[in-house]
N, C-alpha and C positions, 0 to 999 in steps of 0.2 A: 359466183354465185351469190346473190344477195340474201344476207342473212338478217338485215334489220326489219322490223315490224312495221305495217304502215299505220300512223295514229287513225283514230277515228275523228272524223271533223265534228266540233261543236255544233248543236243544231240553234240555228240563228231564230231569233224571236220575230213572230209574223207581224202584221202591220197593226192588228187589233191591240197585240200586247204591247207594241212601243206606243199605240194612242193610250193605252191607259197608263203606261208608265210617265208619260207627259202631263196627263191629267194630274197623277197622284204627286208630280214633281211641283206641280203649280198650286195645288191644294195645299200642300206642305210650305212651299214659299209664302203662301196668303196668310195661312195659320200662324207661321213665323211672324208675318208685319203686324197682324192681330195682335199676338201676344204682345208685341215689343210696345204697340200703340197702348195697351191696357197696363203695361208695366210701368210706362212713362207716365200717364194718366195718374196712377196710384203713386209715384212718387212726388208729382207736383203737388198732388192733394196734400201727402204728408207735410211736403216743404212749406206748402201756403198754411196747414194747420198749426205748424209748430211758429210759424212765424206771427202769424194771429195771437198766439198764448202769449208768445212774449210782449207784443205789442199791448194788449189789454193787461196785463201783470204789472210791466213794468216800462215806463216811458224812456225813450233814449236821452241821452244828455245832449243838451242844447249844443254843444262843439262837435257834435255827429250830425245834428239835424239841419243846422243851418246852411253848412255848405251845400249838403245835396238840395235844400229848396234853392238857392240860388242857381246851383245847376241844371234843376228840372225847370223851375220855372222863369227866371229872368233870362238866362241864356236861350231859350226856345222862344220867348216871346215876338223876338224879329221875324224868326223864318215862318211862324204860325201865322202872324200878321200879314206877311207879305203873301204866303199861299191863299190865305183868304181874301186877299184884294183881288187876286188875279182872277180867283174861282167866280168870284162874283162878276166882274167884268166879261169872263169867258161865258158864265149863263147867258149873259145879255147879249152878246154876239150870237150866241148859237139859236136862241129863242125869238128873236125879233123878227126874222123873215117869217117863222110861220104864224107869229101873232099878228103881222102886218097883213099877210093874206087876207086872214078873217077880220081885220080892220078893229082888232080889240088889244091894239098894242098898249095900250093904256094899263091893261090888266097884266102885264108883263112883271110888274113889282110884287104882285102876289105871289106867283109862280117862283119868281128867283129866292124871294127873301123866305119864303116857308121851306124850299129847297135848302137853302142853308142853314137855316136855324133847326130843321130837325134831323137832316140828313149828312150833309155835307159837312158843315161845321165840325159837329162831334167826331165825325170819321176821320177828318183830314188832320184836325189838332191829333187824334191819337196816332196817326199814322207817322205825323211828322214825330212825336213823341218816341215811337216804336225805334224809327228809324234814327234819330240823335242821340236820344237819351237811353234807351232799350238796349243799344248795340253796345254802348260807350260802357254802361253797367255789367252786362255780360263779359266784355272784354277785359275790363279793371278787375272784377272779380274772378274771372279765369286766370289771369296773372298771377293774382295774389294765391290762388291754388296750385299754380305750377309752382311758384316759387316757396310754397309750402307756407306763406305767412297767415293762411288760415288754421292750419294745424298748429302754428305758434299761438294763434290766439285760443285754441281749446285746449293747449297745454297750460295755458297761464291761468286756466279757469274763467276765461272771457266766452261767453256765446256767439258764436259768429253771427248765429240769425240776428240776436238783439243788438248786436255793434254795427253789423254791416248791411244786414235785408230790412229792419224795420224802419230806421230813417229813409232808406228809399220808397219804400211802400207809402211812408207818410207822405213824402213828397208828390208821388204820383197821383195820391188821392186827394191831397188838399190842393193842389197847383191845376190839375187837367180840367178843372169846371173854369177855372178862371182862363184857362187858354183857350177852352171850347168859344166862351163869350168874346173873346177877342177875335177868334176866328170868325165869329156869327157877325161882331160888328163891323170889321172890315171888309168882309164880304157884302154886306148890306151898303157899305158905302162905297165901294166900287163898283157894285152892279147898278147903283143909285144914279152914281157920276155919269158911267157909261151912258146909259139909259137916257137921263134927262138933259147932259150936258153934249154928247157927242151924238147922240142919236134922234135928240129933237124931241122927246115923247114929254108930253104936258107934265109938269112935275107934281103939280095938286093932285091930278087922277092917279098919278103911280103910287104916291104915298099914300093917299086916300086909300085904294086898293090893297095894297099892303099890309094896312093897319086893321082893315076889314077881314083879311084872310088869315092873317099870321095872331095866333092867341098865344096869351100867357102860358097856356098847356103846351104847346108847342116848343117852347122855349124851356120849360120845366123838363120836358122828356129827353132833349138834346142834352142838357146838362146831368139828368139821372141816368143817363146811357153813357155818359162820359166817366163815371164813377166805376162802373165795371170794366171799361175800358183801360183805365188807370190801373187798378188792380191787376187785370191781367198781363199788363206789361210789365210792372214790377215783379210781379210772382215768375214769368215765364224768364224774364231776362237773368234775375239772379240765380235761379234754377239753372239755368245753362252756365253760367260763371261757375258755380259751385260744383259742377260736374263735367267740366271740360276736361277733355284727353290731353295728355300732357305735349308740351312742346309748344311753338309759335303756332303750326298749324291747326292744334286742337282750340287754340284761343281764338284766333281765325272762324273756324267752323263753329263754336259756341257762339260767336257774335253775329253770323249770318243766320245759324240756326234761331236764335232768338228774334230777330226782326221778321222771319219767314213765318216762325208759329205766332208770334204775336198778332201780326198781321192777319192771318187765316182765322185766327180765334176773333179779332176785332169785328171780321164781316161775319162770322157765326153769331156772336153775342148780338150785332146789330141787328140780324134777321129775327133771333128771337125777341130781343126787346121789343122791336117794330110790332109785332106780332102782338104783345103783352099791351103795348102802350096804345095801340088802334083799338084792341077790344075794349080797354077801359076807356077811352075817348068814346066810342058808340055806345058804352052803357052811360056814360054820364051826359052827353050829348046826343041823344038818338037822329036828331034833325042833319047835324054835323052843320059845315060851312061849306057853300058852293065857291069854286074858284072863279066861275063865269057869271 
């Protein structure tokens, strides 16, 4: 004779309830991501504010500034120059066939050079700086965080922001305009060489059209944008290094995150600054300059 009682089965949620649960989970995950982004932006803003406060109140020692200037500027120069040269030649190769179909290949110089000066030169120089210098700064500071060297500086009464971050920020701010001008110059030379020597475009009309289209405002706009790119690279890279996770894996993630975040921020800043500079240009010169 069976004496055990049969358990009542638990009611299963319906399809609508499961759908609502999935939507609630998605909203919760989205909210967590948004909160993480807002928290990260706030931390970077406080980090940047503290660094700028140290930079304006006490200039760093020469012994800490010069090695960073050498690392950021001198060692980045060959990479930036080589990249600018090849980008100029690639622009000539890609644009020549279309311009030749319209029989306006002598106007190629204006398009190549204004693209380099206004957009490609500043963005490529900043990207090279983020990849070569930004990742290295994040890895170096991350290693110092993991090995507690940053904590030791604080224990000795030395501000890590003043000793470690301010020299790197000054190096990026001071030297990225020079790197941008070098990328512009080498791109113009590379594009001009390929167009006039290898493609046989008349050099006189090529450079005459370049001079007519490219203005000093374009060069100023590219250099102006590079200052924001340099500040963003320094702040993001140093912040990632200061707040990296323990271990070699954490240092690697900090270096990768520094480059990816800097690159995305460079693109966002480039769009916003382009809108600002275009509006300023149209305000100052409403008639503008025609490419053709």
